C-alpha positions in Angstrom: 137.3 -6.8 301.2 133.7 -7.9 301.2 131.4 -4.8 301.5 128.3 -6.8 301.1 126.0 -8.3 298.5 122.9 -7.0 296.7 120.1 -8.9 294.9 117.8 -6.9 292.7 114.5 -8.4 291.6 113.1 -6.7 288.5 109.4 -7.3 288.6 107.2 -6.3 285.7 103.5 -6.4 286.6 100.4 -6.5 284.4 98.7 -3.1 284.7 95.7 -4.5 286.6 98.0 -6.2 289.1 100.1 -3.2 290.3 97.8 -2.3 293.2 97.8 -5.9 294.4 101.6 -6.1 294.1 102.1 -2.9 296.1 99.6 -4.2 298.8 101.6 -7.4 299.0 104.7 -5.5 299.9 102.9 -3.0 302.2 101.6 -6.0 304.2 104.6 -8.3 303.7 105.3 -11.2 306.1 108.7 -9.7 307.1 110.1 -13.3 307.0 113.3 -12.0 305.3 113.9 -9.8 308.4 114.6 -13.0 310.4 117.3 -14.3 308.1 121.0 -14.2 309.2 123.0 -11.8 307.1 120.0 -9.7 305.9 120.6 -6.0 306.1 117.7 -4.2 304.6 115.3 -4.1 301.6 113.9 -1.3 299.4 111.0 -1.6 296.9 111.2 1.0 294.2 108.1 1.9 292.1 108.8 2.9 288.5 107.9 6.4 287.4 106.8 5.2 283.9 104.0 2.6 283.3 105.2 -0.7 282.1 108.7 -0.4 283.7 109.7 -2.9 286.3 109.5 -2.5 290.1 112.9 -3.0 291.7 113.1 -5.0 295.0 116.6 -4.4 296.3 117.8 -6.6 299.2 121.2 -6.0 300.9 123.0 -8.9 302.5 126.3 -9.6 304.3 127.3 -12.1 301.6 126.1 -14.1 298.6 125.9 -17.2 300.8 123.4 -15.4 303.1 121.3 -14.5 300.1 121.4 -18.0 298.7 120.4 -19.4 302.1 117.3 -17.1 302.0 116.2 -18.3 298.6 116.4 -22.0 299.8 114.7 -21.3 303.2 111.2 -21.9 304.5 111.1 -18.1 305.2 111.5 -17.5 301.5 108.3 -19.5 300.8 106.5 -17.8 303.7 107.5 -14.4 302.4 106.3 -15.1 298.8 103.3 -17.3 299.6 100.6 -14.9 298.5 102.4 -13.9 295.3 103.0 -17.5 294.4 99.4 -18.2 295.0 98.4 -15.4 292.6 100.7 -16.9 290.0 99.3 -20.4 290.6 95.7 -19.2 290.2 96.5 -17.4 286.9 98.2 -20.5 285.5 95.4 -22.8 286.5 92.8 -20.5 284.8 94.9 -20.2 281.6 95.7 -16.5 282.2 98.9 -14.6 281.6 101.0 -14.4 284.8 100.2 -11.2 286.7 103.9 -10.5 287.1 107.3 -11.6 285.7 110.4 -11.6 287.9 114.1 -11.5 286.9 116.8 -11.6 289.6 120.2 -10.0 289.2 122.9 -10.0 291.8 125.8 -7.8 292.6 128.8 -7.5 294.9 129.2 -4.2 296.6 132.7 -2.8 295.9 132.4 0.7 297.4 130.2 2.5 299.9 
C-alpha cells in the first residue's frame, strides 16, 4: 500500500550564502503549496557548518512530485535561487549552493 513519497534535497551552501538561503525559504513563493498531491515541506538547518540543509517534501506519490518538478510552479518557486546561480556563473564565481535530490517511498508511518 502506498503511504506516500518523500523527496529530500540536500543543499550545501557557501558560508557567505547561508543567510540568503534561509531568507529565500522564509519568504518563499509557496508555489509548491498549490500543487496536487503535495502534503507538506520541512527545511532543516544543519547543526555543523559545512553540512547540507535538508529540504524535505512529502507527496501523495512519485507522480505528483515529478509533476511538480516539470511545472511552471517549480520555476516560480525557485526563481530567486536560480537567478543567484545564474549571476554567479556569469561572473565566473563558484555557485553559492549545490543541490542533490534523493527520493524515497514511505513504507511505514
